[in-house]
C-alpha positions in Angstrom: 95.9 61.5 130.4 96.2 65.1 129.3 100.0 64.7 129.2 99.4 61.8 126.9 97.5 63.9 124.1 99.6 67.0 124.6 102.7 64.4 123.3 100.8 63.0 120.7 100.2 66.3 119.5 103.3 67.3 120.1 104.8 64.4 117.9 102.0 64.6 115.3 103.1 68.4 114.3 106.3 68.0 114.5 105.8 64.8 111.9 103.3 66.5 110.0 105.3 70.0 110.4 109.4 68.9 109.9 109.9 65.2 109.5 108.1 66.1 105.0 109.9 68.4 102.2 107.9 70.4 100.5 107.0 68.9 97.2 106.0 72.2 95.6 105.0 76.2 96.9 102.7 76.7 99.4 102.3 72.5 100.8 103.0 73.7 104.2 100.7 76.4 104.1 98.4 73.4 102.8 98.7 70.8 105.1 99.0 73.1 108.8 95.4 75.1 108.0 94.0 72.6 109.7 96.1 72.2 112.4 96.9 75.6 112.9 92.8 76.6 113.1 92.8 73.5 115.9 95.7 75.3 117.8 94.2 78.6 118.0 91.0 76.9 119.3 92.7 74.6 121.8 91.8 75.9 125.4 94.2 73.4 126.9 97.7 74.4 125.5 98.8 77.7 127.2 99.3 80.3 124.9 103.6 80.0 125.5 103.1 76.5 124.3 101.2 77.9 121.1 104.0 80.1 120.8 106.1 78.1 120.6 105.2 75.7 118.4 103.3 79.0 116.2 106.9 80.0 115.8 108.5 76.6 114.5 106.3 76.7 112.1 106.9 80.4 111.2 110.8 79.4 111.0 109.5 76.2 108.7 107.7 78.9 106.7 110.7 80.9 105.9 113.0 78.4 105.4 110.6 76.7 102.4 110.7 80.2 101.3 114.3 80.2 100.6 114.4 77.1 98.6 111.8 78.3 96.4 114.7 80.1 94.0 112.6 82.8 92.3 111.8 86.0 94.5 108.0 85.7 92.7 108.0 81.8 93.8 108.7 83.2 97.8 106.6 85.8 97.8 103.7 82.9 96.2 104.1 80.9 98.9 104.4 83.4 101.7 100.8 85.0 100.4 99.4 81.5 100.4 100.2 80.0 104.3 99.2 83.7 105.1 96.0 84.1 103.8 95.7 80.0 104.2 95.7 80.8 108.1 94.2 84.2 108.1 91.4 83.6 111.0 94.3 81.6 113.1 97.3 84.2 113.1 95.3 86.3 113.7 93.6 84.6 116.7 97.0 83.5 118.8 98.4 87.2 117.8 95.4 88.3 119.5 95.9 85.6 122.3 100.2 86.2 122.8 99.9 90.1 122.6 97.2 89.5 125.7 99.3 86.6 127.7 102.6 89.3 127.2 101.0 92.1 128.5 99.7 90.4 131.3 103.1 89.5 132.6 105.0 90.7 134.9 108.9 91.4 135.1 110.1 87.9 136.4 107.6 86.5 134.5 109.0 87.3 130.9 112.8 87.4 132.2 111.8 83.3 132.6 110.2 83.0 129.6 112.5 85.2 127.8 115.5 83.2 129.2 113.5 80.1 128.1 112.6 81.3 124.7 117.0 81.8 124.6 117.6 77.7 125.2 114.7 77.1 121.7 117.3 76.5 118.6 114.2 78.2 116.5 114.7 81.6 117.4 118.2 81.8 116.2 117.1 80.3 112.8 114.5 83.0 112.6 117.6 85.5 112.9 119.3 84.5 110.2 116.5 84.1 108.6 114.4 87.1 108.5 116.8 89.0 106.9 117.4 86.8 103.9 113.8 86.6 103.1 113.8 90.4 104.1 116.8 90.4 101.1 114.8 88.2 99.0 111.3 90.6 99.3 113.3 93.6 98.9 111.9 94.7 94.9 108.9 94.2 96.0 107.8 96.6 98.9 103.7 95.1 99.0 105.2 91.8 99.8 107.7 93.2 102.2 105.4 94.9 104.1 103.0 91.5 103.9 105.8 90.0 105.4 106.1 91.7 108.0 102.4 91.8 108.5 102.5 87.9 109.2 105.9 88.4 111.3 104.1 90.4 113.2 102.2 87.5 114.8 104.9 86.2 116.8 106.6 89.3 117.7 105.7 91.2 120.8 103.7 94.6 121.4 104.3 96.3 123.9 
């Protein structure tokens, strides 16, 4: 039963996050706010699964931000996503940090190997510098983007 619910949840999240193209700036943030709140409160998902889902959402946010032709539009999109999902991002950041710090060396290595097998880290490695370049003229926006990305970065 739990596996079936998990599969339906992944299917639903995948369809709502990746299938629909953005209609206007901030579309993803409006659509995912409730989903990220539910994910942050989900006691049945393990933290690794939450990390993967959150990272995929972050990759989609960056992808949409890069599709917006103006720097101002990119800034608005990222600010809206960040403010709309502030609570969920904060909860998951704390959970991910505690989870990662609690891992022993072998567990960390196993996790990083699984992470390398995913597609979204490669996308993110290409997109993060492009977003930072787009935001380079606005130090507050660049700092806000770095803070947003810290949700999925590991602190040792």
